[in-house]
FIKOLZA-1660 file (N, C-alpha, C; in steps of 0.1 Angstrom, whole numbers, plus 5000, padded with zeros to 4 digits):
% residues 245
   i   px   py   pz ch aa at
   1 5007 4986 4994  A  M  N
   1 4998 5001 5000  A  M CA
   1 5009 5011 4999  A  M  C
   2 5003 5021 4990  A  S  N
   2 5018 5030 4986  A  S CA
   2 5008 5048 4991  A  S  C
   3 5012 5055 4992  A  E  N
   3 5004 5061 4989  A  E CA
   3 5006 5081 4981  A  E  C
   4 4993 5080 4971  A  P  N
   4 4993 5082 4964  A  P CA
   4 5003 5094 4959  A  P  C
   5 5011 5090 4948  A  A  N
   5 5014 5110 4943  A  A CA
   5 5008 5109 4938  A  A  C
   6 4999 5110 4928  A  Q  N
   6 4987 5122 4918  A  Q CA
   6 4981 5132 4933  A  Q  C
   7 4981 5139 4921  A  E  N
   7 4975 5149 4926  A  E CA
   7 4953 5152 4926  A  E  C
   8 4954 5138 4923  A  H  N
   8 4942 5135 4925  A  H CA
   8 4929 5128 4931  A  H  C
   9 4924 5117 4939  A  C  N
   9 4921 5114 4941  A  C CA
   9 4909 5103 4931  A  C  C
  10 4911 5086 4935  A  R  N
  10 4900 5081 4930  A  R CA
  10 4893 5071 4938  A  R  C
  11 4877 5075 4941  A  V  N
  11 4870 5071 4949  A  V CA
  11 4865 5056 4946  A  V  C
  12 4860 5054 4953  A  L  N
  12 4845 5038 4941  A  L CA
  12 4840 5035 4959  A  L  C
  13 4831 5040 4964  A  S  N
  13 4823 5032 4974  A  S CA
  13 4815 5027 4966  A  S  C
  14 4811 5011 4979  A  L  N
  14 4799 4998 4973  A  L CA
  14 4792 5003 4981  A  L  C
  15 4779 4996 4981  A  D  N
  15 4766 5001 4992  A  D CA
  15 4767 4983 4996  A  D  C
  16 4753 4987 5011  A  G  N
  16 4752 4970 5015  A  G CA
  16 4740 4965 4999  A  G  C
  17 4741 4955 5010  A  G  N
  17 4721 4950 5005  A  G CA
  17 4725 4939 5005  A  G  C
  18 4731 4928 5006  A  G  N
  18 4727 4914 5009  A  G CA
  18 4735 4910 4993  A  G  C
  19 4721 4903 4988  A  A  N
  19 4722 4898 4971  A  A CA
  19 4723 4907 4957  A  A  C
  20 4719 4915 4965  A  K  N
  20 4724 4929 4956  A  K CA
  20 4740 4928 4951  A  K  C
  21 4749 4924 4958  A  G  N
  21 4764 4923 4963  A  G CA
  21 4768 4917 4947  A  G  C
  22 4758 4910 4944  A  F  N
  22 4760 4905 4924  A  F CA
  22 4759 4919 4916  A  F  C
  23 4755 4931 4915  A  Y  N
  23 4747 4935 4907  A  Y CA
  23 4758 4949 4909  A  Y  C
  24 4761 4947 4918  A  T  N
  24 4781 4957 4924  A  T CA
  24 4788 4949 4914  A  T  C
  25 4783 4938 4914  A  L  N
  25 4802 4933 4906  A  L CA
  25 4798 4928 4891  A  L  C
  26 4784 4931 4889  A  G  N
  26 4779 4930 4872  A  G CA
  26 4784 4942 4869  A  G  C
  27 4783 4957 4879  A  A  N
  27 4787 4971 4874  A  A CA
  27 4808 4971 4872  A  A  C
  28 4812 4957 4877  A  L  N
  28 4823 4966 4884  A  L CA
  28 4835 4955 4867  A  L  C
  29 4827 4943 4873  A  K  N
  29 4830 4934 4863  A  K CA
  29 4835 4947 4846  A  K  C
  30 4822 4947 4837  A  E  N
  30 4827 4958 4828  A  E CA
  30 4838 4979 4835  A  E  C
  31 4836 4975 4841  A  I  N
  31 4843 4986 4846  A  I CA
  31 4858 4983 4849  A  I  C
  32 4865 4971 4858  A  E  N
  32 4875 4965 4846  A  E CA
  32 4885 4958 4834  A  E  C
  33 4869 4957 4823  A  A  N
  33 4876 4957 4813  A  A CA
  33 4872 4966 4809  A  A  C
  34 4871 4978 4808  A  L  N
  34 4877 4990 4804  A  L CA
  34 4884 4994 4807  A  L  C
  35 4892 4995 4820  A  V  N
  35 4905 4996 4827  A  V CA
  35 4912 4994 4818  A  V  C
  36 4910 4976 4822  A  G  N
  36 4920 4963 4817  A  G CA
  36 4933 4960 4823  A  G  C
  37 4929 4969 4841  A  C  N
  37 4935 4959 4849  A  C CA
  37 4930 4958 4863  A  C  C
  38 4936 4950 4878  A  P  N
  38 4926 4953 4882  A  P CA
  38 4923 4964 4887  A  P  C
  39 4912 4960 4900  A  L  N
  39 4912 4975 4902  A  L CA
  39 4917 4984 4910  A  L  C
  40 4925 4976 4919  A  F  N
  40 4927 4977 4933  A  F CA
  40 4942 4994 4929  A  F  C
  41 4945 4990 4909  A  E  N
  41 4957 4997 4907  A  E CA
  41 4952 5009 4902  A  E  C
  42 4935 5015 4898  A  K  N
  42 4931 5024 4894  A  K CA
  42 4919 5034 4902  A  K  C
  43 4919 5027 4917  A  F  N
  43 4908 5026 4931  A  F CA
  43 4922 5034 4939  A  F  C
  44 4928 5057 4944  A  D  N
  44 4929 5054 4953  A  D CA
  44 4929 5050 4966  A  D  C
  45 4910 5046 4968  A  L  N
  45 4904 5044 4981  A  L CA
  45 4894 5039 4980  A  L  C
  46 4892 5028 4990  A  I  N
  46 4878 5021 4982  A  I CA
  46 4871 5015 4996  A  I  C
  47 4859 5018 4993  A  Y  N
  47 4849 5019 5012  A  Y CA
  47 4841 5008 5007  A  Y  C
  48 4835 5007 5013  A  G  N
  48 4822 4992 5020  A  G CA
  48 4814 4990 5031  A  G  C
  49 4802 4991 5029  A  T  N
  49 4795 4988 5039  A  T CA
  49 4783 4970 5031  A  T  C
  50 4788 4966 5043  A  S  N
  50 4780 4954 5051  A  S CA
  50 4792 4945 5037  A  S  C
  51 4778 4940 5027  A  T  N
  51 4783 4928 5016  A  T CA
  51 4792 4940 5006  A  T  C
  52 4795 4951 5005  A  G  N
  52 4800 4955 4999  A  G CA
  52 4811 4959 5007  A  G  C
  53 4813 4955 5019  A  A  N
  53 4827 4960 5023  A  A CA
  53 4836 4950 5022  A  A  C
  54 4828 4930 5020  A  I  N
  54 4838 4921 5011  A  I CA
  54 4840 4924 5002  A  I  C
  55 4834 4928 4994  A  I  N
  55 4838 4935 4978  A  I CA
  55 4849 4942 4983  A  I  C
  56 4852 4951 4987  A  A  N
  56 4858 4961 4987  A  A CA
  56 4871 4952 4999  A  A  C
  57 4870 4948 5007  A  A  N
  57 4882 4937 5015  A  A CA
  57 4883 4934 5004  A  A  C
  58 4880 4923 4994  A  L  N
  58 4889 4917 4980  A  L CA
  58 4890 4918 4976  A  L  C
  59 4886 4935 4967  A  L  N
  59 4895 4937 4956  A  L CA
  59 4906 4952 4960  A  L  C
  60 4903 4954 4970  A  G  N
  60 4919 4954 4979  A  G CA
  60 4928 4948 4982  A  G  C
  61 4925 4935 4982  A  L  N
  61 4936 4923 4984  A  L CA
  61 4938 4918 4970  A  L  C
  62 4937 4925 4958  A  G  N
  62 4936 4923 4952  A  G CA
  62 4933 4918 4935  A  G  C
  63 4917 4907 4939  A  K  N
  63 4916 4899 4934  A  K CA
  63 4907 4906 4924  A  K  C
  64 4906 4895 4914  A  S  N
  64 4896 4901 4899  A  S CA
  64 4884 4901 4906  A  S  C
  65 4879 4908 4893  A  V  N
  65 4865 4912 4897  A  V CA
  65 4862 4893 4892  A  V  C
  66 4863 4893 4890  A  E  N
  66 4853 4868 4886  A  E CA
  66 4859 4862 4895  A  E  C
  67 4873 4862 4901  A  E  N
  67 4873 4860 4911  A  E CA
  67 4864 4860 4923  A  E  C
  68 4858 4868 4922  A  I  N
  68 4853 4875 4939  A  I CA
  68 4838 4875 4932  A  I  C
  69 4837 4877 4924  A  R  N
  69 4819 4861 4917  A  R CA
  69 4823 4848 4919  A  R  C
  70 4831 4843 4917  A  T  N
  70 4831 4828 4922  A  T CA
  70 4830 4826 4934  A  T  C
  71 4839 4836 4945  A  L  N
  71 4833 4828 4961  A  L CA
  71 4819 4831 4965  A  L  C
  72 4816 4849 4954  A  Y  N
  72 4800 4853 4958  A  Y CA
  72 4789 4838 4962  A  Y  C
  73 4790 4828 4949  A  R  N
  73 4787 4821 4941  A  R CA
  73 4792 4812 4954  A  R  C
  74 4809 4805 4954  A  D  N
  74 4804 4797 4966  A  D CA
  74 4794 4799 4985  A  D  C
  75 4798 4810 4981  A  H  N
  75 4796 4817 4998  A  H CA
  75 4787 4824 5006  A  H  C
  76 4778 4834 4997  A  V  N
  76 4773 4847 5000  A  V CA
  76 4758 4839 5003  A  V  C
  77 4759 4829 4985  A  V  N
  77 4740 4827 4986  A  V CA
  77 4741 4816 4999  A  V  C
  78 4750 4815 5004  A  K  N
  78 4747 4803 5016  A  K CA
  78 4740 4813 5028  A  K  C
  79 4752 4819 5034  A  V  N
  79 4749 4828 5039  A  V CA
  79 4731 4841 5043  A  V  C
  80 4726 4840 5030  A  M  N
  80 4716 4848 5027  A  M CA
  80 4705 4836 5030  A  M  C
  81 4711 4823 5028  A  A  N
  81 4699 4808 5025  A  A CA
  81 4697 4810 5041  A  A  C
  82 4706 4810 5048  A  A  N
  82 4705 4809 5064  A  A CA
  82 4692 4813 5065  A  A  C
  83 4688 4805 5083  A  W  N
  83 4677 4807 5087  A  W CA
  83 4674 4822 5099  A  W  C
  84 4680 4807 5110  A  L  N
  84 4684 4811 5116  A  L CA
  84 4695 4823 5122  A  L  C
  85 4697 4832 5130  A  P  N
  85 4707 4839 5135  A  P CA
  85 4718 4831 5134  A  P  C
  86 4722 4821 5143  A  S  N
  86 4726 4815 5144  A  S CA
  86 4736 4808 5133  A  S  C
  87 4729 4807 5125  A  S  N
  87 4734 4798 5113  A  S CA
  87 4739 4809 5105  A  S  C
  88 4730 4820 5100  A  K  N
  88 4732 4827 5092  A  K CA
  88 4750 4828 5098  A  K  C
  89 4754 4834 5113  A  T  N
  89 4767 4840 5116  A  T CA
  89 4774 4827 5114  A  T  C
  90 4771 4818 5115  A  A  N
  90 4781 4805 5110  A  A CA
  90 4788 4802 5090  A  A  C
  91 4779 4808 5090  A  A  N
  91 4779 4810 5078  A  A CA
  91 4790 4824 5068  A  A  C
  92 4787 4836 5076  A  L  N
  92 4796 4846 5072  A  L CA
  92 4810 4842 5080  A  L  C
  93 4806 4832 5091  A  E  N
  93 4822 4833 5101  A  E CA
  93 4829 4829 5090  A  E  C
  94 4818 4813 5090  A  E  N
  94 4830 4807 5073  A  E CA
  94 4831 4813 5063  A  E  C
  95 4827 4825 5059  A  L  N
  95 4825 4826 5045  A  L CA
  95 4844 4836 5050  A  L  C
  96 4841 4838 5059  A  A  N
  96 4857 4852 5064  A  A CA
  96 4868 4841 5063  A  A  C
  97 4869 4834 5071  A  A  N
  97 4877 4822 5077  A  A CA
  97 4882 4817 5062  A  A  C
  98 4874 4805 5053  A  D  N
  98 4884 4805 5043  A  D CA
  98 4884 4819 5034  A  D  C
  99 4883 4830 5032  A  V  N
  99 4885 4842 5021  A  V CA
  99 4896 4848 5024  A  V  C
 100 4895 4849 5037  A  F  N
 100 4902 4861 5045  A  F CA
 100 4914 4858 5054  A  F  C
 101 4911 4850 5062  A  G  N
 101 4920 4840 5068  A  G CA
 101 4927 4850 5084  A  G  C
 102 4939 4852 5090  A  E  N
 102 4942 4859 5095  A  E CA
 102 4949 4871 5089  A  E  C
 103 4944 4872 5076  A  L  N
 103 4948 4885 5072  A  L CA
 103 4945 4901 5082  A  L  C
 104 4952 4902 5079  A  K  N
 104 4953 4927 5090  A  K CA
 104 4955 4933 5079  A  K  C
 105 4951 4944 5082  A  F  N
 105 4954 4954 5072  A  F CA
 105 4961 4957 5064  A  F  C
 106 4974 4956 5070  A  D  N
 106 4985 4955 5064  A  D CA
 106 4988 4947 5051  A  D  C
 107 4975 4933 5051  A  A  N
 107 4976 4926 5036  A  A CA
 107 4968 4935 5022  A  A  C
 108 4960 4951 5029  A  F  N
 108 4958 4957 5013  A  F CA
 108 4971 4965 5009  A  F  C
 109 4958 4963 4989  A  K  N
 109 4975 4966 4981  A  K CA
 109 4969 4988 4982  A  K  C
 110 4957 4987 4988  A  T  N
 110 4950 5005 4987  A  T CA
 110 4947 5006 4998  A  T  C
 111 4943 5021 4996  A  D  N
 111 4933 5025 5007  A  D CA
 111 4919 5018 5007  A  D  C
 112 4914 5017 5020  A  I  N
 112 4904 5005 5017  A  I CA
 112 4898 5013 5040  A  I  C
 113 4879 5017 5032  A  G  N
 113 4873 5018 5045  A  G CA
 113 4859 5012 5050  A  G  C
 114 4864 5001 5060  A  I  N
 114 4855 4988 5056  A  I CA
 114 4841 4999 5073  A  I  C
 115 4832 5003 5059  A  V  N
 115 4816 5008 5078  A  V CA
 115 4809 4995 5083  A  V  C
 116 4816 5005 5097  A  G  N
 116 4801 4989 5107  A  G CA
 116 4798 5002 5118  A  G  C
 117 4795 5000 5124  A  T  N
 117 4779 5008 5138  A  T CA
 117 4785 5006 5147  A  T  C
 118 4795 5009 5161  A  R  N
 118 4797 5013 5169  A  R CA
 118 4783 5015 5176  A  R  C
 119 4782 4997 5181  A  W  N
 119 4761 5000 5181  A  W CA
 119 4761 5005 5194  A  W  C
 120 4771 5005 5211  A  L  N
 120 4763 5008 5217  A  L CA
 120 4766 5027 5218  A  L  C
 121 4775 5031 5208  A  E  N
 121 4774 5045 5207  A  E CA
 121 4771 5055 5199  A  E  C
 122 4758 5044 5191  A  E  N
 122 4751 5051 5184  A  E CA
 122 4764 5059 5164  A  E  C
 123 4772 5056 5170  A  R  N
 123 4776 5062 5161  A  R CA
 123 4785 5047 5142  A  R  C
 124 4797 5055 5131  A  P  N
 124 4805 5050 5124  A  P CA
 124 4812 5037 5133  A  P  C
 125 4819 5030 5128  A  I  N
 125 4830 5032 5132  A  I CA
 125 4836 5022 5120  A  I  C
 126 4847 5030 5111  A  I  N
 126 4858 5028 5105  A  I CA
 126 4869 5021 5101  A  I  C
 127 4872 5010 5097  A  F  N
 127 4889 5006 5096  A  F CA
 127 4890 5007 5090  A  F  C
 128 4904 5014 5087  A  K  N
 128 4913 5021 5078  A  K CA
 128 4925 5013 5080  A  K  C
 129 4929 5016 5069  A  T  N
 129 4940 5013 5067  A  T CA
 129 4956 5024 5070  A  T  C
 130 4954 5034 5060  A  N  N
 130 4962 5045 5063  A  N CA
 130 4958 5048 5076  A  N  C
 131 4979 5053 5083  A  R  N
 131 4978 5070 5091  A  R CA
 131 4972 5078 5090  A  R  C
 132 4970 5086 5076  A  R  N
 132 4967 5093 5071  A  R CA
 132 4950 5101 5069  A  R  C
 133 4942 5081 5073  A  Q  N
 133 4931 5083 5070  A  Q CA
 133 4930 5094 5083  A  Q  C
 134 4935 5091 5093  A  A  N
 134 4929 5091 5106  A  A CA
 134 4923 5105 5111  A  A  C
 135 4909 5112 5119  A  F  N
 135 4909 5122 5115  A  F CA
 135 4915 5129 5129  A  F  C
 136 4916 5121 5139  A  S  N
 136 4923 5124 5154  A  S CA
 136 4932 5112 5158  A  S  C
 137 4936 5117 5166  A  G  N
 137 4949 5106 5176  A  G CA
 137 4957 5093 5161  A  G  C
 138 4959 5106 5150  A  K  N
 138 4970 5096 5140  A  K CA
 138 4983 5089 5152  A  K  C
 139 4990 5101 5155  A  A  N
 139 5002 5094 5169  A  A CA
 139 4993 5076 5173  A  A  C
 140 4982 5073 5181  A  S  N
 140 4979 5062 5185  A  S CA
 140 4976 5053 5174  A  S  C
 141 4976 5059 5155  A  F  N
 141 4967 5050 5151  A  F CA
 141 4972 5040 5148  A  F  C
 142 4956 5024 5145  A  E  N
 142 4967 5015 5144  A  E CA
 142 4952 5001 5128  A  E  C
 143 4961 5001 5123  A  A  N
 143 4951 5000 5106  A  A CA
 143 4936 4990 5119  A  A  C
 144 4938 4987 5105  A  G  N
 144 4922 4982 5113  A  G CA
 144 4917 4981 5129  A  G  C
 145 4924 4994 5138  A  F  N
 145 4926 4995 5148  A  F CA
 145 4930 4980 5160  A  F  C
 146 4938 4976 5145  A  G  N
 146 4943 4964 5152  A  G CA
 146 4932 4951 5145  A  G  C
 147 4924 4951 5146  A  C  N
 147 4919 4937 5143  A  C CA
 147 4923 4934 5130  A  C  C
 148 4920 4913 5129  A  T  N
 148 4915 4908 5113  A  T CA
 148 4908 4917 5104  A  T  C
 149 4909 4915 5091  A  I  N
 149 4895 4918 5082  A  I CA
 149 4888 4915 5079  A  I  C
 150 4893 4904 5085  A  A  N
 150 4876 4892 5087  A  A CA
 150 4872 4901 5100  A  A  C
 151 4874 4900 5108  A  D  N
 151 4868 4909 5121  A  D CA
 151 4858 4916 5116  A  D  C
 152 4869 4928 5108  A  A  N
 152 4855 4945 5104  A  A CA
 152 4845 4938 5091  A  A  C
 153 4851 4927 5083  A  V  N
 153 4840 4925 5074  A  V CA
 153 4825 4917 5081  A  V  C
 154 4831 4911 5091  A  I  N
 154 4816 4902 5102  A  I CA
 154 4807 4915 5103  A  I  C
 155 4819 4921 5105  A  G  N
 155 4816 4937 5116  A  G CA
 155 4806 4942 5112  A  G  C
 156 4807 4942 5101  A  S  N
 156 4801 4952 5089  A  S CA
 156 4791 4953 5086  A  S  C
 157 4793 4933 5086  A  C  N
 157 4779 4926 5083  A  C CA
 157 4774 4922 5091  A  C  C
 158 4771 4924 5105  A  S  N
 158 4761 4920 5112  A  S CA
 158 4751 4926 5117  A  S  C
 159 4746 4925 5110  A  A  N
 159 4718 4929 5105  A  A CA
 159 4719 4924 5118  A  A  C
 160 4723 4929 5128  A  Y  N
 160 4712 4919 5145  A  Y CA
 160 4701 4928 5135  A  Y  C
 161 4686 4921 5143  A  P  N
 161 4690 4903 5147  A  P CA
 161 4689 4893 5141  A  P  C
 162 4690 4905 5129  A  F  N
 162 4686 4888 5111  A  F CA
 162 4705 4879 5113  A  F  C
 163 4715 4884 5125  A  F  N
 163 4730 4882 5122  A  F CA
 163 4729 4880 5139  A  F  C
 164 4741 4876 5145  A  E  N
 164 4743 4875 5162  A  E CA
 164 4750 4885 5164  A  E  C
 165 4752 4892 5180  A  K  N
 165 4756 4899 5177  A  K CA
 165 4772 4899 5177  A  K  C
 166 4781 4912 5172  A  K  N
 166 4798 4906 5167  A  K CA
 166 4802 4915 5176  A  K  C
 167 4816 4915 5185  A  F  N
 167 4820 4918 5191  A  F CA
 167 4837 4920 5187  A  F  C
 168 4847 4926 5182  A  V  N
 168 4859 4924 5181  A  V CA
 168 4868 4935 5196  A  V  C
 169 4879 4930 5188  A  L  N
 169 4890 4935 5203  A  L CA
 169 4902 4942 5198  A  L  C
 170 4903 4951 5200  A  T  N
 170 4913 4961 5195  A  T CA
 170 4926 4954 5196  A  T  C
 171 4932 4958 5186  A  G  N
 171 4949 4959 5197  A  G CA
 171 4947 4967 5206  A  G  C
 172 4944 4977 5212  A  H  N
 172 4942 4986 5231  A  H CA
 172 4940 4979 5238  A  H  C
 173 4933 4968 5236  A  G  N
 173 4921 4957 5241  A  G CA
 173 4908 4962 5243  A  G  C
 174 4902 4966 5235  A  E  N
 174 4890 4975 5239  A  E CA
 174 4879 4963 5234  A  E  C
 175 4868 4962 5239  A  R  N
 175 4858 4952 5230  A  R CA
 175 4849 4964 5225  A  R  C
 176 4847 4959 5216  A  I  N
 176 4833 4966 5211  A  I CA
 176 4823 4958 5204  A  I  C
 177 4809 4967 5203  A  E  N
 177 4802 4956 5199  A  E CA
 177 4802 4967 5179  A  E  C
 178 4802 4958 5173  A  V  N
 178 4808 4960 5160  A  V CA
 178 4786 4954 5154  A  V  C
 179 4782 4964 5144  A  R  N
 179 4771 4953 5144  A  R CA
 179 4777 4966 5126  A  R  C
 180 4759 4957 5119  A  D  N
 180 4757 4963 5099  A  D CA
 180 4762 4978 5103  A  D  C
 181 4769 4980 5089  A  G  N
 181 4775 4997 5085  A  G CA
 181 4760 5003 5085  A  G  C
 182 4749 4996 5072  A  G  N
 182 4737 4999 5072  A  G CA
 182 4732 5008 5079  A  G  C
 183 4728 5004 5093  A  F  N
 183 4728 5011 5104  A  F CA
 183 4733 5031 5105  A  F  C
 184 4745 5030 5097  A  V  N
 184 4746 5044 5096  A  V CA
 184 4747 5046 5079  A  V  C
 185 4753 5036 5071  A  A  N
 185 4758 5037 5064  A  A CA
 185 4756 5029 5051  A  A  C
 186 4742 5031 5043  A  N  N
 186 4745 5016 5041  A  N CA
 186 4753 5025 5026  A  N  C
 187 4754 5034 5022  A  N  N
 187 4762 5037 5010  A  N CA
 187 4771 5047 5018  A  N  C
 188 4783 5038 5015  A  P  N
 188 4793 5053 5022  A  P CA
 188 4801 5062 5011  A  P  C
 189 4797 5065 5006  A  A  N
 189 4802 5074 4991  A  A CA
 189 4803 5087 5006  A  A  C
 190 4798 5090 5004  A  L  N
 190 4801 5101 5016  A  L CA
 190 4807 5108 5029  A  L  C
 191 4812 5095 5038  A  F  N
 191 4826 5089 5043  A  F CA
 191 4837 5093 5035  A  F  C
 192 4835 5079 5028  A  A  N
 192 4850 5080 5012  A  A CA
 192 4851 5094 5010  A  A  C
 193 4842 5102 5005  A  I  N
 193 4849 5115 4997  A  I CA
 193 4851 5122 5009  A  I  C
 194 4854 5126 5028  A  V  N
 194 4853 5137 5035  A  V CA
 194 4869 5131 5042  A  V  C
 195 4872 5111 5041  A  D  N
 195 4876 5109 5038  A  D CA
 195 4892 5110 5031  A  D  C
 196 4888 5113 5018  A  A  N
 196 4890 5119 5004  A  A CA
 196 4897 5131 5008  A  A  C
 197 4888 5138 5010  A  T  N
 197 4893 5157 5010  A  T CA
 197 4905 5161 5019  A  T  C
 198 4889 5159 5035  A  E  N
 198 4892 5161 5049  A  E CA
 198 4900 5160 5050  A  E  C
 199 4910 5139 5046  A  S  N
 199 4921 5131 5060  A  S CA
 199 4929 5135 5052  A  S  C
 200 4925 5127 5035  A  L  N
 200 4941 5128 5027  A  L CA
 200 4942 5141 5021  A  L  C
 201 4935 5152 5018  A  G  N
 201 4941 5158 5018  A  G CA
 201 4932 5168 4997  A  G  C
 202 4933 5156 4994  A  F  N
 202 4933 5154 4981  A  F CA
 202 4918 5167 4973  A  F  C
 203 4919 5178 4966  A  P  N
 203 4916 5182 4965  A  P CA
 203 4901 5190 4958  A  P  C
 204 4891 5193 4959  A  V  N
 204 4879 5183 4959  A  V CA
 204 4878 5181 4937  A  V  C
 205 4882 5199 4934  A  P  N
 205 4881 5197 4923  A  P CA
 205 4885 5186 4911  A  P  C
 206 4894 5183 4921  A  T  N
 206 4904 5169 4909  A  T CA
 206 4901 5158 4912  A  T  C
 207 4886 5152 4922  A  S  N
 207 4893 5147 4923  A  S CA
 207 4871 5142 4917  A  S  C
 208 4871 5121 4922  A  A  N
 208 4864 5117 4915  A  A CA
 208 4861 5106 4919  A  A  C
 209 4845 5101 4923  A  S  N
 209 4836 5091 4930  A  S CA
 209 4830 5083 4919  A  S  C
 210 4829 5070 4919  A  L  N
 210 4828 5059 4916  A  L CA
 210 4814 5057 4930  A  L  C
 211 4801 5052 4930  A  A  N
 211 4794 5049 4935  A  A CA
 211 4786 5039 4938  A  A  C
 212 4786 5025 4933  A  L  N
 212 4779 5019 4927  A  L CA
 212 4764 5009 4943  A  L  C
 213 4752 5006 4934  A  G  N
 213 4747 5005 4948  A  G CA
 213 4731 5008 4947  A  G  C
 214 4720 5008 4953  A  S  N
 214 4710 5012 4949  A  S CA
 214 4702 5021 4962  A  S  C
 215 4712 5032 4970  A  E  N
 215 4709 5039 4981  A  E CA
 215 4718 5050 4971  A  E  C
 216 4712 5061 4979  A  N  N
 216 4714 5078 4980  A  N CA
 216 4726 5073 4985  A  N  C
 217 4733 5096 4980  A  I  N
 217 4746 5092 4986  A  I CA
 217 4746 5096 4998  A  I  C
 218 4735 5106 5009  A  R  N
 218 4733 5106 5018  A  R CA
 218 4730 5095 5029  A  R  C
 219 4739 5095 5041  A  P  N
 219 4740 5084 5048  A  P CA
 219 4726 5091 5060  A  P  C
 220 4729 5081 5066  A  R  N
 220 4713 5082 5071  A  R CA
 220 4716 5093 5090  A  R  C
 221 4733 5092 5089  A  S  N
 221 4740 5104 5106  A  S CA
 221 4740 5107 5095  A  S  C
 222 4736 5113 5087  A  C  N
 222 4744 5124 5077  A  C CA
 222 4739 5143 5086  A  C  C
 223 4749 5145 5095  A  R  N
 223 4740 5160 5104  A  R CA
 223 4761 5161 5104  A  R  C
 224 4761 5174 5117  A  R  N
 224 4769 5181 5108  A  R CA
 224 4781 5170 5116  A  R  C
 225 4794 5168 5123  A  G  N
 225 4801 5167 5126  A  G CA
 225 4803 5145 5126  A  G  C
 226 4791 5141 5119  A  A  N
 226 4783 5129 5116  A  A CA
 226 4802 5121 5112  A  A  C
 227 4800 5127 5101  A  C  N
 227 4816 5114 5091  A  C CA
 227 4826 5119 5103  A  C  C
 228 4828 5126 5109  A  G  N
 228 4839 5130 5118  A  G CA
 228 4852 5140 5112  A  G  C
 229 4845 5147 5106  A  S  N
 229 4854 5158 5102  A  S CA
 229 4850 5169 5108  A  S  C
 230 4844 5167 5111  A  G  N
 230 4840 5181 5123  A  G CA
 230 4829 5192 5109  A  G  C
 231 4832 5185 5100  A  Q  N
 231 4822 5197 5093  A  Q CA
 231 4810 5192 5083  A  Q  C
 232 4801 5198 5078  A  A  N
 232 4786 5198 5074  A  A CA
 232 4795 5192 5056  A  A  C
 233 4793 5179 5054  A  S  N
 233 4805 5178 5033  A  S CA
 233 4799 5172 5028  A  S  C
 234 4784 5169 5025  A  C  N
 234 4773 5170 5016  A  C CA
 234 4782 5177 5003  A  C  C
 235 4787 5172 4993  A  R  N
 235 4785 5180 4987  A  R CA
 235 4786 5170 4970  A  R  C
 236 4784 5176 4958  A  R  N
 236 4774 5172 4947  A  R CA
 236 4790 5168 4940  A  R  C
 237 4792 5152 4935  A  W  N
 237 4807 5145 4933  A  W CA
 237 4798 5141 4919  A  W  C
 238 4803 5141 4908  A  S  N
 238 4800 5134 4893  A  S CA
 238 4816 5123 4890  A  S  C
 239 4799 5114 4880  A  F  N
 239 4823 5103 4878  A  F CA
 239 4815 5108 4857  A  F  C
 240 4839 5108 4862  A  S  N
 240 4838 5120 4849  A  S CA
 240 4849 5113 4839  A  S  C
 241 4844 5097 4832  A  R  N
 241 4857 5088 4827  A  R CA
 241 4868 5098 4825  A  R  C
 242 4874 5101 4822  A  R  N
 242 4884 5104 4816  A  R CA
 242 4896 5101 4829  A  R  C
 243 4887 5109 4839  A  R  N
 243 4896 5104 4853  A  R CA
 243 4904 5087 4857  A  R  C
 244 4898 5081 4849  A  W  N
 244 4906 5072 4850  A  W CA
 244 4906 5060 4845  A  W  C
 245 4914 5064 4830  A  R  N
 245 4922 5061 4817  A  R CA
 245 4936 5063 4824  A  R  C
% end
C-alpha cells in the first residue's frame, strides 16, 4: 500500500444490500474490462458497507472481479439462504475464515474503509488502512484498529437481529460491539469522500468518486460531524470517465 503521488483521488464506494452484491459485481466487471487491470490499481480509496465491505476487501487484496463472483456464488448464497441468526452468523464466519483467514489491514494493496456501527455509541466505526486517514489520534493509529480483515468484515455485515451480535477486540484491548454498517451508512460514499478530501487532503475539483449500489449518497447519520470531520461535507460529485484512464 503506497501513498498516492497524483494530485487527484479516485474513490470507489460500494453499498450494502446482501444478494444485491451480484449487481455491484456485474457493474465492476464492466469497469474492470474498461480499465484493463485489477481495480485496486485504479482506485486510491475503496469503501464498503456490509456486502459492499466483502467486495471492497477482496478488491483491496488484489482479487479480480471474476474471482470475487466465484467466491460470492460459493459463500454468500449460503449466508443469505440460512434461516436462523446462528446459522447465518456461522455461514458468514465460514466465509470470512476461508476468504480472509488471519490477514490484517497491512495486506491491502490500496487504501480501504470498512464501515460498521459502534452499537452502544450509535455512531460509525470505520476500519481504515492508512494513518493519513485518521481524523484524530494519528500517533496511536492502528490499521483496522488492530483487528483482522475477517473481524471487520463480519462486523460490517452483522445486521442484528438477523445475525448474532459481533464483538471485536482492538489492538488497544478495547472490546467493541460492532453491527451492520447499514445502520449508519448503507451507502458509504459520503464517508469516503470526506476521507479523501478532509483527511487525505486531495482537492475536491480534481477528485472523482464512483458509487455502486441502490442507495442515495446521503447516509442516515448525515449531520454536522457525523463523518468525523467536524464539517457538513455533503457535496455534489460526478463521475468523469477521463479520470479513470
